[in-house]
C-alpha positions as CSV (number, residue, x, y, z in Angstrom):
1,M,-61.8,-22.7,-31.7
2,L,-58.3,-23.7,-32.9
3,S,-56.7,-20.8,-34.9
4,I,-55.4,-21.7,-38.3
5,E,-52.1,-19.9,-37.6
6,L,-51.7,-22.1,-34.4
7,L,-52.2,-25.1,-36.6
8,Y,-49.5,-24.0,-39.0
9,F,-47.1,-23.4,-36.1
10,V,-47.9,-26.8,-34.5
11,V,-47.2,-28.5,-37.9
12,M,-43.9,-26.7,-38.3
13,V,-42.7,-27.4,-34.8
14,G,-43.9,-31.0,-35.0
15,I,-42.1,-31.7,-38.3
16,F,-39.0,-30.0,-36.9
17,A,-39.1,-32.3,-33.8
18,V,-39.6,-35.4,-35.9
19,C,-36.7,-34.5,-38.2
20,C,-34.4,-33.8,-35.3
21,F,-35.2,-36.5,-32.8
22,K,-36.5,-39.3,-35.1
23,F,-34.3,-39.0,-38.1
24,K,-31.4,-37.3,-36.4
25,L,-31.1,-34.6,-39.0
26,P,-28.9,-31.5,-38.4
27,V,-30.9,-28.7,-36.7
28,G,-30.4,-26.3,-39.6
29,I,-31.7,-28.8,-42.2
30,A,-34.6,-29.8,-39.9
31,M,-35.6,-26.1,-39.6
32,A,-35.5,-25.7,-43.4
33,I,-37.7,-28.8,-43.9
34,S,-40.2,-27.5,-41.3
35,A,-40.3,-24.1,-43.0
36,I,-41.1,-25.7,-46.3
37,S,-43.8,-27.9,-44.6
38,G,-45.4,-24.7,-43.2
39,C,-45.6,-23.2,-46.7
40,L,-47.1,-26.4,-48.1
41,V,-49.7,-26.7,-45.4
42,A,-50.6,-23.0,-45.7
43,G,-51.1,-23.4,-49.5
44,F,-48.0,-21.3,-50.6
45,G,-46.3,-24.2,-52.3
46,V,-42.5,-23.9,-52.1
47,P,-41.8,-20.2,-52.3
48,I,-38.1,-20.2,-53.3
49,R,-37.8,-16.4,-53.0
50,H,-39.0,-16.4,-49.3
51,L,-36.8,-19.3,-48.4
52,I,-33.7,-17.8,-49.9
53,E,-34.5,-14.4,-48.4
54,G,-35.0,-16.0,-45.0
55,A,-31.7,-18.0,-45.3
56,F,-29.9,-14.7,-45.7
57,N,-31.7,-12.7,-43.0
58,Y,-28.9,-13.4,-40.6
59,L,-26.0,-12.9,-43.1
60,N,-24.3,-10.3,-40.9
61,T,-24.5,-12.6,-37.9
62,I,-23.2,-15.5,-39.9
63,L,-20.2,-13.4,-41.0
64,V,-19.6,-12.3,-37.3
65,I,-19.5,-15.9,-36.1
66,A,-17.3,-17.2,-39.0
67,T,-14.7,-14.4,-38.5
68,A,-14.9,-14.7,-34.7
69,M,-14.1,-18.4,-34.9
70,I,-11.1,-17.6,-37.1
71,F,-9.9,-15.1,-34.5
72,M,-10.5,-17.7,-31.7
73,K,-8.4,-20.2,-33.5
74,V,-5.6,-17.7,-34.0
75,V,-5.3,-16.9,-30.3
76,Q,-5.3,-20.6,-29.6
77,Y,-2.6,-21.4,-32.1
78,N,-0.4,-18.4,-31.4
79,G,-0.1,-19.4,-27.7
80,M,-2.1,-16.7,-26.0
81,M,-4.7,-19.0,-24.5
82,D,-2.1,-21.4,-23.2
83,T,-0.1,-18.6,-21.7
84,I,-3.1,-17.1,-19.9
85,T,-4.2,-20.5,-18.5
86,R,-0.7,-21.3,-17.2
87,W,-0.3,-17.8,-15.7
88,L,-3.6,-18.0,-13.8
89,I,-2.7,-21.4,-12.3
90,E,0.8,-20.3,-11.3
91,K,-0.4,-17.1,-9.8
92,Y,-3.5,-18.3,-7.9
93,Y,-3.0,-21.9,-7.1
94,S,-2.8,-21.0,-3.4
95,K,-6.1,-19.0,-3.7
96,P,-8.5,-21.6,-5.1
97,A,-11.6,-19.4,-5.0
98,L,-9.9,-16.8,-7.3
99,L,-8.5,-19.6,-9.5
100,I,-11.9,-21.1,-10.0
101,V,-13.3,-17.7,-11.0
102,G,-10.4,-17.0,-13.3
103,L,-10.7,-20.4,-15.0
104,S,-14.4,-19.9,-15.5
105,F,-13.7,-16.6,-17.3
106,I,-11.2,-18.4,-19.6
107,V,-14.1,-20.7,-20.6
108,V,-16.3,-17.6,-21.0
109,F,-13.9,-15.9,-23.4
110,P,-14.5,-18.0,-26.5
111,G,-18.2,-17.7,-26.0
112,M,-17.8,-13.9,-25.7
113,I,-16.0,-13.8,-29.0
114,T,-18.1,-16.3,-31.0
115,G,-21.5,-16.1,-29.4
116,S,-21.5,-19.9,-29.1
117,S,-21.5,-22.0,-25.9
118,T,-20.3,-25.0,-28.0
119,A,-17.2,-23.1,-29.1
120,A,-16.5,-22.2,-25.5
121,V,-16.7,-25.8,-24.3
122,L,-14.7,-27.3,-27.1
123,T,-11.9,-24.8,-26.9
124,A,-11.2,-23.3,-23.5
125,G,-13.3,-26.0,-21.7
126,V,-10.8,-28.7,-22.9
127,L,-7.9,-26.6,-21.4
128,V,-9.6,-25.9,-18.1
129,S,-11.3,-29.1,-17.2
130,P,-8.2,-31.2,-16.3
131,V,-7.1,-28.4,-14.0
132,L,-10.5,-28.4,-12.2
133,I,-10.4,-32.1,-11.8
134,Y,-6.9,-32.0,-10.4
135,M,-8.1,-29.3,-7.9
136,G,-10.4,-32.0,-6.5
137,L,-13.7,-31.3,-8.3
138,P,-15.5,-34.4,-9.4
139,K,-15.8,-34.7,-13.1
140,E,-19.6,-34.1,-13.1
141,I,-19.1,-30.8,-11.2
142,T,-16.2,-29.9,-13.4
143,A,-18.4,-30.4,-16.5
144,A,-21.2,-28.3,-14.8
145,V,-18.8,-25.4,-14.1
146,V,-17.6,-25.5,-17.8
147,A,-21.2,-25.8,-19.1
148,M,-22.5,-22.9,-17.1
149,A,-19.5,-20.7,-17.9
150,A,-20.1,-21.5,-21.6
151,V,-23.8,-20.5,-21.4
152,F,-22.8,-17.2,-19.8
153,G,-20.2,-16.7,-22.4
154,E,-22.8,-17.1,-25.1
155,A,-24.6,-14.1,-23.6
156,A,-21.6,-12.0,-22.7
157,P,-20.3,-9.1,-24.9
158,P,-19.0,-8.3,-27.4
159,V,-20.8,-10.9,-29.6
160,N,-24.2,-12.1,-28.4
161,V,-25.9,-13.9,-31.3
162,N,-29.2,-14.2,-29.5
163,A,-29.3,-10.5,-29.0
164,L,-28.4,-9.9,-32.6
165,I,-31.2,-12.2,-33.7
166,I,-33.8,-10.6,-31.4
167,G,-32.6,-7.1,-32.3
168,G,-32.9,-7.9,-36.0
169,G,-36.5,-9.0,-35.5
170,I,-37.5,-5.7,-33.9
171,D,-35.2,-3.4,-35.9
172,L,-33.0,-2.6,-32.9
173,P,-29.3,-2.0,-33.8
174,Y,-26.7,-3.9,-31.8
175,I,-25.4,-0.8,-30.0
176,G,-25.1,-0.1,-26.3
177,F,-25.3,-3.7,-25.2
178,T,-21.8,-4.1,-23.6
179,L,-22.5,-2.7,-20.2
180,P,-26.0,-4.2,-19.7
181,L,-24.6,-7.6,-20.7
182,L,-21.7,-7.3,-18.3
183,V,-24.0,-6.4,-15.5
184,L,-26.2,-9.4,-16.5
185,T,-23.5,-12.0,-16.8
186,V,-20.5,-11.2,-14.6
187,P,-22.2,-11.6,-11.2
188,L,-23.7,-14.9,-12.5
189,I,-20.3,-16.2,-13.7
190,I,-18.6,-15.5,-10.3
191,A,-21.5,-16.7,-8.1
192,T,-22.1,-19.9,-10.1
193,S,-18.4,-21.0,-10.3
194,L,-18.0,-20.5,-6.5
195,F,-21.3,-22.2,-5.7
196,L,-20.6,-25.3,-7.7
197,S,-17.1,-25.6,-6.4
198,R,-17.7,-24.5,-2.8
199,K,-16.9,-27.9,-1.2
200,Y,-13.6,-28.3,-3.0
201,L,-11.9,-24.9,-2.6
202,K,-8.6,-26.0,-1.0
203,V,-5.0,-25.5,-1.9
204,F,-3.6,-28.3,-4.1
205,N,-0.1,-29.5,-4.8
206,F,1.1,-27.3,-7.7
207,E,4.4,-29.2,-8.2
208,K,2.6,-32.4,-9.2
209,I,0.6,-30.7,-12.0
210,K,3.0,-28.1,-13.4
211,D,4.6,-30.4,-15.9
212,N,1.2,-31.2,-17.4
213,L,0.2,-27.6,-17.8
214,P,0.1,-25.7,-21.1
215,D,3.3,-24.0,-22.0
216,S,3.8,-20.2,-21.5
217,Y,5.1,-18.2,-24.4
218,L,5.3,-14.9,-22.5
219,A,9.1,-15.0,-22.3
220,D,9.5,-15.7,-26.0
221,F,7.1,-13.1,-27.4
222,G,6.3,-10.7,-24.5
223,I,3.4,-8.3,-25.0
224,R,3.3,-9.1,-28.7
225,L,1.4,-12.3,-27.8
226,F,-1.7,-10.3,-26.8
227,L,-1.7,-8.0,-29.9
228,P,-4.7,-9.6,-31.6
229,T,-6.9,-9.1,-28.5
230,I,-5.5,-5.6,-28.0
231,V,-6.2,-4.6,-31.6
232,L,-9.8,-6.0,-31.4
233,V,-10.5,-4.1,-28.1
234,V,-9.1,-0.9,-29.7
235,F,-11.4,-1.2,-32.7
236,M,-14.4,-1.8,-30.4
237,V,-13.6,1.0,-28.0
238,R,-13.0,3.3,-31.0
239,E,-16.4,2.5,-32.4
240,A,-18.1,3.2,-29.0
241,F,-16.2,6.4,-28.0
242,L,-14.7,7.8,-31.2
243,P,-17.2,6.9,-33.9
244,K,-16.1,9.7,-36.2
245,L,-12.4,8.9,-36.1
246,F,-12.7,6.7,-39.2
247,P,-15.6,4.9,-40.9
248,T,-17.2,1.9,-39.1
249,L,-16.0,-1.3,-40.8
250,G,-18.1,-3.8,-38.9
251,M,-17.4,-6.6,-36.5
252,P,-16.4,-9.2,-39.2
253,V,-13.7,-6.9,-40.5
254,Y,-12.5,-6.2,-37.0
255,F,-12.2,-9.9,-36.2
256,L,-10.3,-10.6,-39.5
257,L,-7.9,-7.7,-39.0
258,A,-7.2,-8.7,-35.4
259,A,-6.7,-12.3,-36.6
260,I,-4.2,-11.2,-39.3
261,V,-2.2,-9.4,-36.6
262,G,-2.0,-12.7,-34.8
263,I,0.0,-14.2,-37.6
264,F,3.0,-12.1,-36.5
265,S,2.4,-12.0,-32.7
266,G,3.4,-15.5,-31.4
267,K,3.9,-19.1,-32.5
268,K,4.0,-19.8,-36.2
269,F,1.0,-21.5,-37.8
270,N,-0.7,-21.9,-41.1
271,F,-3.3,-19.1,-41.2
272,L,-5.2,-20.6,-44.2
273,K,-5.4,-24.0,-42.7
274,I,-6.7,-22.8,-39.3
275,S,-9.2,-20.5,-41.1
276,Q,-10.6,-23.5,-43.0
277,E,-10.7,-25.4,-39.7
278,A,-12.5,-22.5,-37.9
279,V,-15.1,-22.2,-40.7
280,H,-15.6,-26.0,-40.7
281,D,-16.2,-26.0,-36.9
282,A,-18.6,-23.1,-37.3
283,L,-20.7,-24.7,-40.1
284,P,-23.3,-26.4,-37.8
285,V,-24.0,-23.0,-36.1
286,L,-24.1,-21.2,-39.4
287,G,-26.5,-23.8,-40.8
288,I,-28.8,-23.3,-37.8
289,L,-28.9,-19.6,-38.5
290,M,-29.9,-20.1,-42.1
291,G,-32.6,-22.6,-41.0
292,V,-33.8,-20.2,-38.4
293,G,-34.0,-17.4,-41.0
294,M,-36.2,-19.6,-43.2
295,F,-38.3,-20.6,-40.3
296,I,-39.0,-17.0,-39.2
297,Q,-39.6,-15.9,-42.8
298,V,-42.3,-18.6,-43.2
299,M,-43.8,-17.7,-39.8
300,T,-44.2,-14.2,-41.1
301,L,-45.6,-15.3,-44.5
302,T,-48.2,-17.6,-42.9
303,G,-49.3,-15.2,-40.2
304,V,-47.9,-17.3,-37.4
305,R,-45.5,-14.7,-36.2
306,G,-48.3,-12.1,-35.9
307,Y,-50.5,-14.6,-34.1
308,I,-47.8,-15.2,-31.5
309,V,-47.1,-11.5,-31.1
310,I,-50.8,-10.7,-30.6
311,N,-51.2,-13.4,-28.0
312,C,-48.0,-12.3,-26.1
313,L,-49.3,-8.7,-26.0
314,S,-52.6,-9.9,-24.5
315,L,-51.1,-11.7,-21.6
316,P,-51.2,-9.9,-18.1
317,P,-47.8,-8.9,-16.8
318,Y,-47.4,-11.7,-14.3
319,L,-48.2,-14.4,-16.8
320,L,-46.1,-12.6,-19.5
321,Y,-42.9,-12.8,-17.3
322,L,-43.7,-16.3,-16.2
323,G,-44.2,-17.4,-19.8
324,I,-40.9,-15.7,-20.8
325,A,-39.0,-17.4,-17.9
326,L,-40.3,-20.9,-18.9
327,S,-40.9,-20.9,-22.6
328,I,-37.7,-19.3,-23.9
329,P,-35.2,-21.7,-22.2
330,L,-37.5,-24.7,-22.8
331,F,-37.8,-24.0,-26.6
332,G,-33.9,-23.8,-26.5
333,A,-34.1,-27.6,-26.4
334,V,-34.8,-27.2,-30.1
335,S,-32.2,-24.5,-30.6
336,A,-31.1,-21.5,-28.5
337,Y,-30.9,-19.4,-31.6
338,G,-34.3,-20.7,-32.7
339,S,-35.7,-19.8,-29.3
340,A,-34.4,-16.2,-29.7
341,S,-36.1,-15.9,-33.1
342,V,-39.4,-17.7,-32.5
343,L,-40.1,-16.5,-29.0
344,G,-37.6,-13.8,-28.2
345,V,-38.8,-11.4,-30.9
346,P,-42.5,-11.4,-30.0
347,F,-41.7,-11.2,-26.3
348,A,-39.4,-8.2,-27.0
349,L,-42.3,-6.6,-28.9
350,A,-44.6,-7.3,-26.0
351,L,-42.2,-5.4,-23.7
352,L,-41.5,-2.4,-25.9
353,E,-42.6,-0.1,-23.1
354,S,-39.5,-1.1,-21.3
355,N,-36.0,-0.1,-22.5
356,P,-35.4,-2.4,-25.5
357,V,-31.6,-2.8,-25.0
358,I,-31.9,-4.0,-21.4
359,T,-34.9,-6.2,-22.3
360,V,-33.2,-7.8,-25.3
361,A,-30.1,-8.4,-23.2
362,A,-32.1,-10.3,-20.6
363,L,-34.0,-12.2,-23.2
364,S,-30.7,-13.3,-24.8
365,Q,-29.5,-14.8,-21.5
366,L,-32.7,-16.8,-21.2
367,A,-32.3,-18.0,-24.7
368,A,-28.7,-19.1,-23.9
369,L,-30.1,-21.3,-21.1
370,G,-31.6,-23.4,-23.9
371,D,-28.2,-25.0,-24.4
372,L,-28.7,-26.8,-21.1
373,M,-32.1,-28.2,-22.1
374,P,-32.4,-31.9,-23.0
375,P,-32.5,-33.7,-25.3
376,T,-30.1,-31.5,-27.3
377,A,-28.4,-29.7,-24.3
378,L,-25.3,-28.9,-26.4
379,A,-23.3,-27.2,-23.6
380,G,-24.1,-30.1,-21.2
381,I,-23.4,-32.9,-23.6
382,F,-20.1,-31.5,-24.8
383,A,-19.0,-30.6,-21.3
384,A,-19.8,-34.2,-20.2
385,Q,-17.8,-35.6,-23.2
386,I,-14.6,-33.6,-22.4
387,V,-14.5,-35.0,-18.8
388,G,-15.4,-38.5,-19.9
389,E,-18.9,-38.7,-18.4
390,K,-21.2,-40.8,-20.6
391,N,-24.5,-39.8,-18.8
392,Y,-24.9,-36.0,-19.3
393,F,-27.9,-35.9,-17.0
394,K,-25.4,-36.3,-14.1
395,V,-23.9,-33.0,-15.2
396,L,-27.2,-31.3,-15.9
397,K,-28.5,-32.0,-12.4
398,Y,-25.8,-29.7,-11.0
399,C,-26.9,-27.0,-13.5
400,V,-30.5,-26.9,-12.4
401,L,-30.2,-24.4,-9.5
402,P,-27.8,-22.1,-11.3
403,A,-30.1,-22.1,-14.3
404,I,-33.1,-21.2,-12.1
405,V,-31.2,-18.4,-10.5
406,T,-30.1,-17.2,-13.9
407,A,-33.7,-17.1,-15.1
408,V,-34.9,-15.2,-12.0
409,W,-32.0,-12.7,-12.4
410,S,-32.9,-12.1,-16.1
411,I,-36.5,-11.5,-15.2
412,V,-35.5,-9.0,-12.5
413,I,-33.3,-7.2,-15.0
414,M,-36.3,-7.0,-17.4
415,I,-38.7,-5.8,-14.7
416,F,-36.4,-2.9,-13.8
417,A,-35.2,-2.3,-17.3
418,N,-36.2,1.4,-17.4
419,A,-34.5,2.2,-14.1
420,L,-31.3,0.3,-15.1
421,A,-31.2,2.1,-18.4
422,K,-30.9,5.5,-16.6
423,I,-27.7,4.1,-14.9
424,L,-26.2,1.9,-17.6
425,L,-27.0,3.7,-20.9
């Protein structure tokens, strides 16, 4: 017999899909409409209080992303990102394997700071892709390297929005995730970049490309250029190791303080203008989070969330892990953040006997894979655009095997969560 809660869920997901794919509405608005539809079908009318409460469920995460985007713009405009990119190429052009790995980490960096694979592709990916193409990588493989690095950046510390969302759903504070997320992502970053570029690792003619490289500002500003990042790292280390030194201010404040330091650390720029630009660029992601909050609130109100949790808990272990590995990335075709909320939270509850920090870290990487799933496939689409490839499926086919390995690695981390916790936490 069809459960009434399952019917509500099918209606909500169906209306969301129609809004996204038929009417091409933004994901955040589509999630809000589907949430309202769920209320109407369940007989709750339009409960304004629940919708507003849901929209602000992820307020802290929204503030983190907005301020992180401002910080990211600052280190772009002050010259730090250009300087690091040029230094890497000058230092390691004769060692292409190390260069590929280094360039991949440059793409990872914006994702680490913002928790968004899209931000990583559209900032560092734009810098790195011409260099990869000049090294001899076809544009499809270049886009695949960028897309995969961006997906890993979304899951890498210090800011992992998917982990924040899942943790918020099970009342788990975002503490102690740094080392588990590094163990989860760093081997994948290195292995994937080398695997995708393995046929093209040869020394190239540096003299022909050096005039087209970004400028280095190290001679002009010295160590000052890196002050924003140094300040941010100091704040984070202080919170982890010296929590009583002064009150915890929170990640949004840390990002803003580090960004303000950037005004005086390198090239001159209009801080107000780039802050407006950063928030404007972040608005689609912030809208998604508000829509996800409404969606989850309505799932709770209508009993759908409890229905999913109960059914997840009743699965035998082998089916549970298989379901996690398949459903979370596939649901990411709707939204990676939505996948973390709708499926990540109940799966985390189903695995509470395992260490929750390790489990949530692994679930967050699986959710990030959703940015490779068509038809949305944000990381794949934007990576294809920056290299001039119109058919993003040509890019995604090179991401299939790395994505499968990533899913398997995440499940392995989950299975051995308690043993890893004794080493990492």
